[in-house]
C-alpha positions as CSV (number, residue, x, y, z in Angstrom):
1,M,-4.4,-21.4,22.6
2,P,-5.7,-20.9,18.9
3,S,-6.2,-17.7,17.4
4,P,-9.8,-16.6,17.3
5,K,-11.6,-16.3,14.3
6,I,-11.3,-13.4,12.0
7,L,-13.2,-12.3,8.8
8,I,-11.1,-9.8,6.8
9,L,-12.9,-7.4,4.5
10,N,-11.9,-6.1,1.2
11,Q,-8.2,-7.0,1.0
12,P,-6.7,-10.4,-0.2
13,F,-3.5,-11.7,1.1
14,V,-1.5,-11.0,-2.1
15,S,2.2,-10.9,-2.8
16,D,2.3,-8.1,-5.7
17,T,0.5,-5.1,-3.9
18,G,1.7,-2.9,-0.7
19,G,-1.8,-3.5,0.8
20,G,-1.2,-7.6,0.1
21,I,2.3,-7.5,1.7
22,T,1.5,-5.3,4.6
23,L,-1.5,-7.4,5.5
24,S,0.4,-10.6,5.3
25,N,3.1,-9.2,7.5
26,L,0.5,-8.2,10.0
27,F,-1.4,-11.4,10.4
28,S,2.2,-13.3,10.1
29,K,1.4,-14.5,13.9
30,W,-2.5,-15.6,13.3
31,D,-3.2,-19.3,12.4
32,A,-4.1,-19.4,8.7
33,K,-6.8,-21.7,9.5
34,Q,-8.5,-19.2,11.6
35,I,-8.8,-16.4,9.2
36,A,-11.2,-16.0,6.4
37,V,-11.6,-13.1,3.8
38,A,-14.5,-11.6,1.8
39,S,-13.4,-10.0,-1.1
40,S,-14.4,-8.7,-5.0
41,G,-13.1,-11.0,-7.8
42,Y,-11.0,-8.7,-9.2
43,L,-8.6,-8.6,-6.3
44,L,-8.4,-12.3,-6.3
45,T,-5.5,-13.0,-8.4
46,G,-2.7,-15.5,-9.1
47,D,-0.5,-14.1,-6.6
48,I,-2.6,-15.1,-3.4
49,A,-0.5,-15.8,-0.5
50,T,-1.7,-19.3,0.3
51,E,0.2,-19.7,3.4
52,R,-1.5,-16.7,5.1
53,C,-5.2,-17.9,4.4
54,Y,-6.9,-21.0,2.4
55,K,-10.7,-19.7,2.8
56,Y,-11.8,-16.8,0.5
57,Y,-15.5,-15.8,-0.6
58,Q,-15.5,-14.3,-3.9
59,L,-18.0,-11.4,-4.4
60,G,-19.7,-12.0,-7.4
61,S,-22.5,-11.4,-9.5
62,E,-24.9,-12.5,-6.8
63,E,-23.4,-9.7,-4.4
64,R,-21.8,-7.0,-6.9
65,K,-24.8,-5.2,-8.6
66,W,-24.0,-2.6,-11.4
67,I,-26.3,-0.1,-13.2
68,F,-26.8,0.4,-16.9
69,P,-25.0,0.4,-19.1
70,L,-22.1,-1.0,-16.9
71,N,-23.8,-4.3,-16.4
72,L,-23.3,-5.0,-20.0
73,F,-19.5,-4.5,-20.0
74,G,-18.1,-5.7,-16.5
75,R,-16.9,-9.1,-16.0
76,K,-19.0,-11.9,-14.2
77,Y,-17.4,-13.5,-11.2
78,E,-19.0,-16.4,-9.8
79,S,-20.1,-15.8,-6.3
80,G,-18.9,-18.4,-3.5
81,E,-16.2,-20.0,-1.5
82,V,-12.3,-19.9,-3.4
83,S,-10.4,-22.7,-1.8
84,F,-6.5,-21.7,-2.1
85,S,-3.7,-24.3,-1.7
86,K,-0.3,-24.2,-3.7
87,Q,-1.7,-26.6,-6.0
88,S,-5.1,-24.8,-6.7
89,K,-6.8,-21.4,-7.0
90,D,-10.3,-22.6,-7.8
91,K,-12.8,-20.4,-9.5
92,V,-10.6,-17.5,-9.7
93,I,-10.9,-15.9,-13.1
94,P,-8.0,-15.2,-14.8
95,E,-7.4,-11.8,-16.8
96,E,-8.3,-12.0,-20.4
97,F,-7.5,-10.3,-23.6
98,D,-11.2,-9.6,-24.3
99,S,-11.7,-8.2,-20.2
100,K,-8.5,-5.9,-20.5
101,N,-10.6,-4.4,-23.8
102,R,-13.6,-4.0,-21.9
103,S,-12.0,-2.3,-19.2
104,N,-9.8,0.0,-21.0
105,F,-13.1,0.9,-23.2
106,I,-15.0,1.7,-19.7
107,E,-11.9,3.4,-18.2
108,K,-11.9,5.7,-21.4
109,Y,-15.3,6.5,-22.5
110,I,-17.5,5.8,-19.6
111,S,-16.1,6.1,-16.3
112,P,-15.5,10.0,-16.9
113,I,-19.2,10.6,-17.7
114,F,-20.0,8.7,-14.6
115,H,-17.2,10.5,-12.3
116,F,-18.6,14.0,-13.8
117,S,-22.2,13.4,-13.2
118,G,-21.4,12.1,-9.5
119,L,-22.9,8.6,-10.5
120,S,-19.6,7.0,-10.0
121,H,-20.3,6.5,-6.3
122,F,-23.3,4.5,-6.8
123,V,-22.9,2.6,-10.1
124,S,-22.3,-0.5,-8.1
125,K,-23.4,-1.9,-4.7
126,T,-22.0,-4.9,-2.8
127,Q,-25.0,-6.8,-0.9
128,L,-25.3,-9.2,1.2
129,S,-26.8,-12.5,-0.7
130,P,-28.3,-15.6,1.0
131,K,-25.4,-17.5,-0.1
132,F,-23.0,-15.0,1.3
133,C,-24.9,-14.9,4.3
134,N,-24.8,-18.7,4.9
135,W,-21.2,-18.6,4.3
136,L,-20.6,-15.9,7.1
137,L,-22.8,-17.8,9.6
138,E,-21.2,-21.2,9.0
139,F,-17.7,-19.4,9.5
140,N,-18.9,-17.3,12.6
141,P,-16.0,-15.5,13.2
142,D,-15.2,-13.9,16.6
143,V,-13.9,-10.6,15.2
144,I,-14.1,-8.6,12.0
145,Y,-11.1,-6.8,10.3
146,A,-11.9,-4.2,7.4
147,Q,-10.2,-1.9,4.9
148,S,-12.0,0.2,2.4
149,S,-11.1,2.4,-0.6
150,S,-14.4,3.3,-1.9
151,R,-17.8,4.5,-0.5
152,E,-19.2,0.8,-1.7
153,E,-16.7,-0.8,0.7
154,I,-17.8,1.3,3.5
155,L,-21.2,0.4,2.8
156,F,-20.1,-3.0,2.5
157,C,-18.4,-3.0,5.8
158,I,-21.1,-1.5,7.8
159,A,-23.6,-4.3,6.4
160,V,-21.7,-7.2,7.1
161,Q,-21.0,-5.7,11.0
162,E,-24.8,-5.3,11.3
163,F,-25.5,-8.4,10.0
164,L,-22.9,-10.3,12.4
165,K,-23.4,-8.4,15.1
166,K,-19.5,-9.0,16.0
167,P,-16.8,-6.4,17.1
168,M,-14.8,-4.8,13.9
169,V,-11.7,-3.3,13.9
170,F,-11.0,-0.8,11.1
171,H,-7.6,0.2,9.3
172,K,-7.4,3.3,7.1
173,M,-4.3,3.0,4.7
174,D,-4.5,6.1,2.8
175,D,-6.9,9.2,2.6
176,W,-8.6,8.9,-0.6
177,L,-11.7,10.6,1.4
178,T,-10.0,13.8,0.6
179,L,-10.5,13.2,-3.1
180,A,-14.1,12.0,-2.8
181,G,-16.2,13.7,-5.4
182,S,-13.7,15.9,-6.6
183,K,-14.3,14.9,-10.2
184,T,-18.1,15.9,-10.2
185,F,-19.8,19.1,-10.5
186,M,-21.5,17.7,-7.3
187,I,-18.4,17.8,-4.9
188,K,-19.8,19.2,-1.4
189,Y,-22.7,16.9,-1.9
190,W,-20.8,13.9,-2.1
191,R,-17.9,14.8,0.1
192,N,-20.5,15.4,2.9
193,K,-22.4,12.1,2.3
194,I,-19.1,10.0,2.1
195,D,-17.5,11.6,5.3
196,S,-21.0,10.9,7.2
197,E,-21.2,7.2,5.9
198,F,-17.5,7.0,6.9
199,K,-18.1,8.3,10.5
200,D,-21.0,5.9,10.4
201,L,-18.4,2.9,9.9
202,L,-16.1,4.3,12.6
203,N,-19.1,4.3,15.1
204,H,-19.7,0.6,14.2
205,S,-15.9,-0.4,14.8
206,E,-14.8,-0.9,18.1
207,L,-11.2,-0.2,17.6
208,V,-9.7,1.9,14.6
209,M,-6.0,1.9,13.1
210,S,-4.3,4.2,10.6
211,I,-1.3,3.6,8.4
212,S,0.8,6.5,10.1
213,D,0.9,8.9,13.0
214,Y,0.6,11.5,11.1
215,M,-2.9,10.2,9.7
216,G,-4.0,9.3,13.4
217,E,-3.0,12.8,14.6
218,E,-5.4,14.2,11.5
219,Y,-7.8,11.7,11.9
220,F,-8.3,12.6,15.8
221,K,-9.0,16.4,14.7
222,R,-11.8,15.2,12.0
223,Y,-13.5,12.4,13.8
224,D,-12.6,12.4,17.3
225,K,-11.2,9.2,17.3
226,E,-8.4,7.9,18.6
227,F,-6.2,5.9,15.8
228,I,-3.4,3.2,16.5
229,T,-0.7,3.0,14.0
230,F,-0.2,0.0,12.4
231,H,2.7,0.1,9.4
232,N,4.0,-2.9,7.1
233,P,6.4,-4.8,9.9
234,I,9.2,-6.7,8.0
235,D,10.9,-10.2,8.9
236,I,14.5,-8.9,10.3
237,N,16.0,-12.0,10.0
238,F,15.1,-12.3,6.1
239,W,16.3,-8.6,5.6
240,K,19.7,-9.6,7.5
241,T,20.4,-12.1,4.6
242,G,21.5,-9.1,2.4
243,Q,22.2,-6.4,4.8
244,R,24.9,-3.8,4.0
245,N,26.9,-3.1,6.6
246,T,29.9,-1.6,4.8
247,Y,29.7,2.1,3.4
248,D,32.9,2.8,1.3
249,I,32.1,3.5,-2.2
250,D,33.8,3.5,-5.6
251,Q,33.8,6.0,-8.3
252,S,30.6,4.5,-9.9
253,P,28.0,4.1,-6.6
254,T,24.6,2.9,-7.5
255,I,21.3,4.9,-6.3
256,M,18.4,2.3,-6.5
257,Y,14.7,3.1,-7.4
258,A,12.3,0.1,-7.1
259,G,8.7,0.6,-8.0
260,R,6.3,1.7,-10.3
261,I,7.1,3.9,-13.1
262,G,4.5,6.2,-15.2
263,L,2.1,8.9,-14.3
264,G,2.4,10.4,-10.8
265,I,6.1,9.4,-10.3
266,D,8.1,9.8,-13.9
267,N,8.7,13.3,-12.9
268,S,10.4,13.1,-10.0
269,L,12.5,10.1,-11.3
270,M,13.6,12.6,-14.0
271,T,14.5,15.1,-11.8
272,I,16.5,12.6,-10.1
273,A,18.2,11.5,-12.9
274,S,18.8,15.2,-13.7
275,A,20.4,15.6,-10.2
276,I,22.6,12.7,-10.5
277,D,24.0,13.7,-14.0
278,I,25.0,17.0,-12.6
279,V,26.8,15.4,-9.7
280,N,28.6,12.8,-12.0
281,K,29.7,16.0,-14.1
282,E,31.0,18.0,-10.9
283,L,32.7,15.2,-9.0
284,N,33.8,13.2,-12.3
285,M,32.1,10.5,-10.9
286,S,29.9,7.6,-12.8
287,I,27.0,7.4,-10.6
288,K,24.5,5.2,-11.9
289,F,20.4,5.4,-11.2
290,L,19.2,1.9,-11.3
291,I,15.4,1.8,-11.9
292,Q,13.8,-1.5,-11.3
293,A,10.5,-1.5,-12.6
294,Q,8.2,-3.8,-14.7
295,E,9.2,-1.9,-18.0
296,A,11.9,0.7,-18.8
297,P,10.7,4.2,-18.9
298,D,10.6,5.8,-22.2
299,W,12.6,8.8,-21.3
300,L,15.6,6.4,-19.8
301,K,17.8,7.1,-22.9
302,N,17.6,10.9,-22.2
303,Y,20.0,10.7,-19.1
304,K,23.4,9.4,-18.8
305,C,23.1,8.1,-15.4
306,T,20.2,5.7,-15.9
307,K,20.2,2.1,-16.2
308,H,16.8,-0.6,-15.8
309,Q,16.4,-3.8,-14.2
310,H,13.2,-5.9,-14.4
311,F,11.6,-6.8,-10.7
312,V,13.3,-9.8,-8.8
313,S,11.6,-12.0,-6.6
314,Y,10.8,-11.0,-3.3
315,K,13.0,-13.4,-1.6
316,D,16.0,-11.6,-3.7
317,L,15.3,-8.3,-2.3
318,P,17.8,-8.3,0.8
319,K,20.8,-8.8,-1.5
320,V,19.6,-6.4,-4.0
321,F,18.8,-3.8,-1.9
322,G,21.9,-4.1,0.3
323,S,24.1,-4.3,-2.8
324,A,22.9,-0.7,-3.6
325,D,24.9,2.1,-2.4
326,F,21.9,4.2,-1.7
327,M,18.0,3.5,-2.2
328,I,15.6,6.7,-2.9
329,L,12.2,7.0,-2.0
330,P,10.6,9.8,-4.3
331,Y,6.8,10.8,-3.9
332,D,5.1,12.9,-6.6
333,F,4.8,16.8,-6.1
334,D,1.6,17.1,-8.0
335,P,-1.0,18.5,-5.5
336,D,-3.7,16.1,-6.5
337,G,-1.1,13.6,-6.0
338,L,-0.1,14.7,-2.8
339,A,-3.6,15.0,-1.4
340,F,-4.0,11.0,-1.8
341,I,-0.6,9.9,-0.4
342,K,-0.2,12.8,2.5
343,Y,-1.0,10.6,5.2
344,S,0.2,7.0,3.8
345,M,3.3,5.4,4.6
346,P,4.6,3.2,1.7
347,T,5.2,-0.6,2.4
348,K,8.7,-0.7,1.1
349,A,10.0,2.1,3.7
350,S,10.4,-0.2,6.5
351,E,12.1,-2.8,3.9
352,Y,14.4,0.1,3.0
353,M,15.4,0.8,6.4
354,A,16.0,-3.0,7.3
355,S,18.4,-3.1,4.0
356,G,21.0,-1.3,6.0
357,T,21.5,0.9,2.7
358,P,21.2,4.6,3.2
359,I,18.1,6.3,2.0
360,I,17.3,9.4,0.2
361,I,13.8,10.8,0.5
362,F,12.5,13.2,-2.3
363,A,9.2,14.4,-1.3
364,P,6.8,16.9,-0.5
365,E,7.3,18.7,3.5
366,D,3.4,17.8,4.2
367,T,3.8,14.0,4.0
368,A,3.9,11.4,6.7
369,L,6.8,9.9,5.3
370,V,8.8,13.1,5.5
371,Q,7.5,13.7,8.8
372,Y,8.5,10.3,10.1
373,A,12.3,10.2,8.7
374,K,12.7,13.9,9.9
375,K,11.6,13.3,13.2
376,N,13.7,9.8,13.6
377,K,16.4,11.0,11.5
378,W,16.6,7.7,9.2
379,A,17.0,9.2,6.0
380,A,18.5,12.4,4.1
381,V,15.5,14.4,3.0
382,V,14.8,16.7,0.3
383,T,11.6,18.3,0.2
384,E,11.8,21.0,-2.5
385,N,11.3,19.8,-6.2
386,N,14.3,21.5,-7.4
387,T,17.3,19.5,-9.2
388,K,20.1,21.8,-7.9
389,K,19.2,21.2,-4.1
390,L,18.8,17.4,-4.7
391,A,22.1,17.3,-6.4
392,I,23.6,19.3,-3.3
393,E,22.3,16.6,-1.0
394,I,23.2,13.6,-3.3
395,K,26.8,15.2,-3.6
396,E,27.0,15.7,0.4
397,L,26.2,12.1,0.8
398,V,28.8,10.5,-1.7
399,K,31.5,12.6,0.2
400,N,30.5,12.0,3.5
401,K,31.0,8.4,4.9
402,P,30.0,9.2,8.7
403,L,26.8,10.6,7.3
404,R,26.0,7.7,5.3
405,E,26.9,5.4,8.1
406,K,24.7,7.2,10.8
407,I,21.7,7.5,8.3
408,A,22.1,3.8,7.7
409,H,22.7,2.7,11.3
410,T,19.4,4.9,12.8
411,A,17.1,3.3,9.9
412,R,18.3,-0.1,10.8
413,N,17.9,0.3,14.4
414,L,14.5,1.8,13.9
415,A,13.4,-1.1,11.6
416,E,14.4,-3.6,14.4
417,T,12.5,-1.9,17.0
418,R,9.5,-0.4,15.6
419,H,9.0,-2.4,12.3
420,N,10.1,-6.0,13.5
421,T,7.7,-8.5,12.6
422,D,8.3,-10.4,15.8
423,I,7.0,-7.4,17.9
424,V,4.6,-5.8,15.7
425,A,2.4,-8.8,14.7
426,N,2.3,-9.6,18.1
427,E,1.0,-6.4,19.5
428,F,-1.4,-5.8,16.4
429,K,-3.0,-9.5,17.0
430,N,-3.2,-8.1,21.2
431,C,-4.9,-5.1,19.9
432,I,-7.6,-6.9,17.7
433,E,-8.1,-9.7,20.2
434,S,-8.7,-7.1,23.0
435,V,-12.3,-6.1,21.5
436,I,-13.6,-9.6,21.6
437,P,-16.1,-10.0,24.4
438,K,-14.5,-12.5,27.2
């Protein structure tokens, strides 16, 4: 029996973002020919996962309208269907130097004005153009799956559902609503307005999903809606190709971080480096802190233990993660950053679990990540932004092989039972199909 036809709003299948990877894994049991995606042009990139979906509608100049003066600076995207195959990605506009200059100019000089005035919440609007409406009717989906990360996308989801009059499933990936309007002097007005519009979106949805149990619990209190948790599932057999299963370490073990660097994470990474330098001195060891990132951070040379390596192909990650002695998953301790990530769950959490490598979490207590790890005991957890306490935890793990084995086995078993694509993707598909009228 073929999969129902599903329309996905606002999130393409891309292989270079956590959201795109999560989407690809959740929809891995869906027939790609039965999927269509409507997304803004700036999200459609050369990293589209063509095996998951071929049919895209690029929301361009006929749908997205900008107020003056942003309409003078914005890139122009052609509206219409984009056909993806392994050979062609027609109509996708490549990133150009001029567009980057325009983006930098807008971000530096214009955006702060719009954020402070509150205008940022209606500088652009996505409307249903005649061309887009015809495309929707031609595809004629059985169900809609939607995500949103802005007020504009909330209103767009509602408009599409009202036009098609088909059941909609909404999936919340992070708590950006908490920060809505925070940069404007009209904070109360915009928070109340956007919160009201979000409630309207939930009321237009037959089923609502969250990215973590912690988010589901909080959103039930806020909106009196039952949220079903779906996080990034993983292909267990893929991760077994490099899975670690021995836990002896030598005098130069590796603690690995894989992810972005820069504002919002560098302070935690530097704290980790300081803690490792302390442990090396106290135990007379040469523990390496390996940072896998696009570029080496400027502060790398300030620490004896740090080493940089570039990102590797996704297919090589099981061997890379499995060859490390520890994987570390840090969060930012800044209050503003915490408000955004509090209820989120990192895409790589389940990947770390499946790697078989012992995991260290360095993050604030009141986060979904820490709550999940403590409840299920799949990681060593440090919740204070304190170099000495982090060093003590690292030292204990280095000296205690049974503890390393216990953490790694618990994480691996949890990955196989709760984050296995074969199980989760089918449950996800069944949940969505349950809202389609028989």
